[in-house]
Each structure stands twice: as C-alpha cells, then as structure tokens.
N, C-alpha and C positions, 0 to 999 in steps of 0.2 A: 204606486203603479196599479193600474186596473188589474183585476185578477185574470183577465183574458188577454193581456197585452202580448203581442208577438214581437214587434220591433218599434224602434224610434227612428224616424227619418228626418233629416234636415239638410240644409245647404250651408256651406261655409266657403270663405275666401279669405285672403289676407296673407300676412307674414308667416313664415315657417320658423317657429321657435317653440318646441314642445315644453320648455320650462317656463316661458313667459307669455305665450300666445296660444290659447287652446280652449276647447270646449271639453268638459269632463262630466262624467256621470258617477256619482258616489252612492254606494250602498252603506249607509252609516258612515264609519270612518275608513271604509275600504274603497279604494279607487277601482271602479268597474271598467270604464273605458275613457280614453282621452284621444282627441284629434286636434292637430294643428293645421294651419293653412299650408299652401304650397308656393308662397311668394307670387301670388297671382290675384288678379281682380275678378276673374271669371269663377263664379261659384261652382262647386262640385258637390254631388250628393254624398251624404254619409248615412249609413244604415247600421244600427246596433241591434243585435238580438237581445230581446228583453225577457224571453221565456224563463230563464233562471231567476228573474227578479219579480215574477208575477205576484201581485198582492203585497209587495214590500214598499215601504216608504223610501224614496230615493231623492237625491238632490242633483239638479243640473246646475253646473257652474260654468260661467263664461269669464275667462281671464284675459286681460289686456294690460300687461306690465312692461311694455317695451316702447321705447322712443326711437325716432329716426326712421330711415328707409325701411319699409315693410313693417313698421311698428304699429300694426293694427290687426284686429280680427273682426270678421263679419260673420254673423250666423243668423239664420232665420228660417221660416217655413217649417217650424217644428210640428211634427205629427206623430202621434202614437197610433200604430196600427194594431187592431185587435183581431182575435180569432174570427173566422167566418161564422156568420149566424146560420140559422136553419135554412135560409134561402140560398146558402152557398156564396153569398156576397161578402167580400172583405170590407170591414168598416174601419174608418179612421176618425180620430178626433184631434182637433188642433191642440198643440202642446202649449207650454208656457209662453 
C-alpha cells in the first residue's frame, strides 16, 4: 500500500453471499475488509479506509464460489486515493 494511501474505491454488483461471493482485503493473514453484492446487476460504490494500512503489503482477493441464481460477483474500477499533494489536489492511482 502506498505510504500516503487514504482509501480504496471500487464498484461491485452480483450475488449476496458473504461466504462465497465477495471482495476482501487482507493484511497478512488478517481479514481487514470484506464486501458482497446485493443480488443486483447495478454496480454500487465501495470505499474502504486505508489509513491504518499505509505502507503495508496487502492482498486484494475476489472470490466467486457459488453456482445458480445470483452466483456471480462483479468488481472493477479499483482506485487507491492518496493524500492531497502540496497543491491541495487529491490524487488517485488505478488499482489492480
């Protein structure tokens, strides 16, 4: 994680099953955040505060282990937003 990372933003949609359909952020072997869909096709925005993880190596995991109706997860548009620079502008960088 960049040393000045403020938050991670992305969009997701799909089935609602927190055990088999989700996006997760891991800090080593510790689960930091997890989000599942809402049984919908319209993407919604997810924002996770990254300040406590600044400068740490983290893992982003996308899990799709469900079949049948709503058996899918969609995730995209990943961006890491960093602290404002000297100009006062907030910078972002595309994520994985």
